[in-house]
N, C-alpha and C positions, 0 to 999 in steps of 0.2 A: 618578518613574520608573514606566513601565508594567510590571506584573508579568506574566511569562510564565506561561501556564497549564501545569500539569503534564500531560504527555501520555503515553498508553500507546504502546508501541513501534509506530512507523509507522502509527498509527491516526489518521484524521481524526475528531476528536471531534464535529464538526458533522454527520457522516454516520452515526454509529452508530445502527442501527435504522431507517435510511432505507428506506421502502417503494419497491419497484421500480415504475416505470411507463414505457412507451415514450413517445417524443416525440409520436407520433400513435396514437390508439387508435380502431379501428373496432369498437366493442363488438358491433354487430349481426351480425358475421360469425362470431363465436365461440360455440361451443356451451357452453363452460364458462369460468369465471373463476379465475385464480390470483392469489395475493398472496405476494410475497417480501419479507422483511425481512433486511437484511444487517448483519453485525457484523464488526469486525476490520480487517484491512489491505486495501490496494487490490486484492490478489489475490482476496479474497473478493467484492468488488464486481464485479470482472471475471468471476468465475465465475458470478455471478447473471445476467449478460448472456448467458452460454452456455446456462444453464438456461432462460432466457426464450425463447431461439431454439428449443431442443428442444421446449418446451411449445407454442410457437406452431404448430409443424408438426403437433402432435397436436390442434389445434383449441381450445387454451386462449388466452384473452385476459387481459391484465393488468388488475388493479383496485387502487386505492389504499385501498379500503375492505374490510378483512379480513372484516367481518360478512357481506358478500355473496359471498365467495369459496367456490368448491367445493373448492379446494386451497390450504392455507396452508403456506408453506415458510419456514423460518428458516435462513439461511446463517450459519454460526457460526465462532468463533475459539476456539482452546484456549491462546492465549499467556498470558492473564491471568485470575486468579480472578474479578475484577470482571465481565469479559465473560460468563463462564459463569453467574454469579449473575443477571445481567440477562436472559440467554436463558431460564433456568429460570422466572423470573417471567413472561416473555412467554408461554411454553408453557402455563403454568397459566391465563393469561387466554384463550388460544386454545382450551384444553380446554373452558372455559365456553361459548365461542361455538359449539362443536360441538353442545352440548346444544340450542341454539336453532335449528340448521340441520341437518336430517337429511341424511346422506350426505357431510357435509363431512369432508375428510381433513386431517390435520396431519402435516407431515414436517419432519425436520431434516437439513440438508445440511452438508458441510464437515468441518473438523478435529474439532470437538467431537462430531460424529456418529460418527466413527471411534473416538473414545476412550471414549465413554460409551454405546455402543449398548445394552448389556444393561440398564443402569439406567433409561434413558429408555423402553425398550420394556416391560420386564417388571416392574421394581420400582415405578416411578412411573406407568406407563401414560399417559404424556403424549403419545405420538406413535403414528402408524400406519405411518410410513415413516422409514427411516434410510438415508441415501445418502452414501457417502464421496466425497472430491474426485475420484476417478478413475472413478466409476460413474454419471455423469450421463446417459450414453447409455441406461442401462437404466431410466431414470425411467418411460417409458410402460408398460413391462411391470410394473414395481413398483406403479404406480398401479392397473393392472387387478387385480393380486393383492389390493391393499388394499381395492378396491371390493367384492371378493367375500368380505371378512372376514378374509383372511390378512394377517399383518404383512409389509410389503415391506422387505427388508433387503439392501443390497449395500455393503459397506465394503472390498471387495478393492482392494488397491493394485496399480498397473500399472507395468510398466517401459517401456511404449510410449505410453500415452495422452497426447496433447497438445491434443486438440480443434482441431487445426490446420485442419480442413476445415469447421468450424462457424462461420458468420458471426454474431457476437454481435448481439443487439438492444440498442442503446445505452440506458443509463439516461436518465431525464428530466434530461439534463445541460444545460449552458449552450450546447451545440452548438459549443464552441470547443476544449475539451480532451477527450481520450479516452485510456483505458488500453488497451494492447495487450499481451496475455500472450505472452511469447516462449519460456518454458520452464516446467516444473513440477518440483516436488520439490527436494530438497537433499541433497548428499553430505557437507556439513560437519556433523560430529557435535558441535556445540557442546553442552557438558554441560548447560546451562540450558534448552535449546530442545527443544520437542516436535515441531517441524515435520518432521524426517526420518521420524518414526514415524506422522504423520498424513497427510503428503503424498507419502511414498515417495521413491524414488531420483530423481536428476536426469535429465531428458531434455529435449532441445532441440527446438523446433518447426521444421518445414520453413521454410527461409528465404523461399521464394517465396510461401508463404501469408501470412507476416508482411508482406512488401512489398506484396502485393495488398491486404491489409486496410488498411494505412496509406495506400495510394494511393486506395482507395475513400473513406476518411475525408476525405482532402484534397479529393476531388471533391465530397463532400457538405458542404463548408464548414468542416470542422474545421481548425484552424490549429496545433494542438499535440498530439503523441502522447507518451505516457510508456510506454516499454518496460519491462515488469514481469517480475520473476522473484525467487525467494528469493535468488539470487546471479547477477545478470545477466552478470557478467564471465566466468563459466565457460561461457557459451553456446558451443556447438560443434556444428556441423551438417555432415554429410558427404553429398555426392551422388556415390556411387561411379561411377554411369553417366557422369556429366559430369566425373569426376575433380576435384570441387570441394570445397574445405574452407572453411567460413565461420566465422571467429572473431567475438567480440563487436565488435571494432574494425571488422571488415569489414561486419558487419550495420549498425552505426551509420552508416557511410559510405553504404551503399546506401539507408538510410531518408532520410538527409540529402539525397541526390541526387534524391529524388522531386520536391522543389521547394525553392528557397531561402525560400519563404514558409511552409514547414512547419517549425515548431520541434520539436526532438527532445530529450526528457528520458529518464532511466532511473532505476530504483530496484529493488533495493538492491545496493550493491557490498560485497564482502568485501575487506578491505584486502590479503589475500594474492594476490588475483587481478586487481586493476586494474593493467593493464600500461602501459608507456610507449607502446605502439602505440595503446591506447585514448586516452591523454592527448594524444598528438600529433594523433590524428584529431579530438578535441574542439577542439583549438586551431586546426586547419585550417579547420573549417567554422563560419561565423558563426551558422548556424541550429541547431547543437548547443549546448544551453545550458551555460553555464559554472557548473555546479553538480554537486557530488559529495556524496552521502550516504555517509559512511564510518564505520560503527559501530566505536567503540573498545571499548565495554563496561566496560573497566577500564584504569587507567594503571599497574597493578602487573604486572610480568612474572610473578611467582609466581602471581597470580590468573589471569592470561591462560592459563597452563599448565593450571590446574585447570578453566578454562572450555573448554579444548581449542581455543583460538583460533588456534594455530599461528604466532603472531608474538610478538616481544618488544616491550617499551616503546620501545626504541631503533629497532627496525625500523619501527614505526608512525610515529614522529616523522620518520624519513627519508622515508617515503611522503608525509607532509604536505608536507615540504620540496620533494619532486619535483613534486607537483601545483602548488604555488605558483611553482616555477621555470619550468615549462612554460606555466602559465596564471596570471599574477599577479593577474588579476581574478576568479579562480574562487572561488566560495563553497563552504565545506565545512561540513556539519552532521553530527551524530553521534547514536548511541544510547549511553546510559550507565546502568549498573546500580550501585546503592548497596547495600552489605551482603550481597554474595555470601558463600557459606560460608567461614568462617575469616578473613574480612577483618579486618585489624588497622588501627589508626590510621595506621600508616606506609603501608599499602596505600592507604588513603583519601586521604592526602596526595599519593601518587603520581598518583591519579586527578585530583585538583584541579590538580596541576601540568601534567598532559598536556592538560587542557582549556585552561588558560592558554596553553600553548605553541601549541596548534592554533588558538586564537582562533576557535572555532566561531561561526557566525552564529546558530545555533539548535541545540538538542538535544532529543531525546526522552529524558526522565529518569524513572527509576522505581526503587523499591527492589525487591530480589529477593523473589519469591514462588515457592516450590517448586512445580513442576508434576509431577504423577504421570506416571510413564512415562519421564521424562528420565534421562539418565546421572547427573546431579547428585543426583536423588532416590534413586538406587540406591547411589551411591558415597559421598556426603557427608552431613553433618548440617547442617541449616539452623540454625546455632548463634548467629546475631547477633540480639540482642534487638530487638524491633520499635521500641522507643524510640530505639535507636542507629541503626537503619536510617533512621528518619525524620529524625533530626538530621543525619546525613551527607547524606541527599538534600537537605535544606534548604540545606546549605552549597553543594552542587553547583548547585542552582537559583539561589541568590543570585549565585554566580560567573558562571553563564551569563547571568543578567539583565544584569550589568554589561558582559559582553563583547558581548551583543546590542545594548545601548544604544550602546556605543562604535562598533560596526560600522555601525549604522544612522546614527548622527550623522556618521560619516566620509563618508557619501554625500551630505551636504548640499552643494549647489553643483554636483554632478555631473549629467550628462544621460544618461538611459538610454532604450533602445528598449523600449517597453512594449507587450505584447499585451493589448488590451482584452478582458476576460472578461465584463463586464456592469456594472450599476450598483453603486455602493458600497452596502454594507449599511446605512449610516446616512443616505444621501441620494440621491434620484434625480437630483439636480443634479450629482452627481459620478460619474466612471467609476472602476472598479477594475480593475487588471490586474497582471501580474507582469513583473519584469525577467528577463533571462537568468539572473541569480543566484538566481532563485526568491523574490525579496522582493516583497511586496505593495506596490503603488504606487497611491495614491488622488489624484485630481486633478479640478478643475472641468471640466465639459463645455464651458463658455464658448459661443462662437458657432460652434464648428467642427462641420462636418457629418460626424460620425464614427459608426460602429456597432461593436457588439461583433464581435470577429474582426479588427478593423483594428489595424495597428501605428502607434505614434505616439511621437515624441520628447518626453520629459518631463524637465524640470529639477527636481531635488529642492530644496525650499525649507525643509522641516522634517522631523522624524522622531520617532517614538516608539520603544520597544524592539522593536516588531514590525511597524511600517508606515512606509513612506516617503510623505511628502506633497509634492506638487509642482504644476507648471503646464506646460501644453503649450507647446513652443517650435517655431517654424517650421523 
């Protein structure tokens, strides 16, 4: 059986530390060069695209070689200790690069910037610029300050900023999939999470700016958009002049109507907010992917209360039933925490049983690590020994591996519509793409005249615990 890699919460491990570079770079028109490295979730990578757009208007061009950059930026995450340790190590390396290039500036962006501004600027003297997630528009002024020897700092959080009017410069992606940020911040005060303190309160972006961005992406050849937010289901935008109210279900429908050839995904959903209206809209449109990421965190009602998740075990299970009732072919994935404060063996068994009940296709699984500034850090004691956390996590991972293997094996013999994203990682003779259910499908190119961005029917002939293998059918 193929073993699933342990993953940090909604972090694509293959992209951690990925340097930014536009699809096309005309280096000779730029007076200065910038380098951005991104860590964390998809929201951070989307933010790097906004920063790149702001910098390009200031005459900065992207480079993938940090040693030649005039400005090095690290876009950070504060969810996990591991990410912070990695970023600190990189900042130390960039500090050395500064000694070799006079005038080079190093800055830190995002969640970790907001949380550790004093340490990074004054104590460790690793950076010249500290910019929080709502302050990217002030970058040009902060750069000017830093160039004159002042430390440039802006970590103020906003109740209005959505960057809706800024057209992101896309990462050097496959040209098929794109992230589109639809809202910022979060109002859910989950006790283990630092996001409300680093990204501020929830605010939804102008609907029409989202539709315009998605339409432009489709015109430019992109075939799939993922609508991003800390909690997309609470998207709510009001245009008082037009007496228009747009819920997340309505937004989904509007994006789906751009073209039946444009696939629509979204991430992440809070179980309390995903409505029947959203589920029926997903079922109605073939191009809205049948995939819901529905973080459970724990299967114990007592722990869910301590986590401030606002639902019970039974309520969550009923939501899983409802999704499968409306969309029998819908894939469900989750986030799971092992060893949260005061977790007993009985609580742990409740988590194992809710995983079994929900039959997740995949989960992001990790043991609890206390984050400074969270409600849990202030209210509770992190009292579960590390060895116990690791053992419980191992049991969760092994159960999820079995469920994933079972789910992928059940697809053998079925035919799926697959969006080709590019060559398989292992062979240029094979295509790789995803089904509507977000499962990776690998299949031989054969003699078909196909390109990335094309849709193709693929019959599954074999499966591992994380990949479907198949062949093209006419």
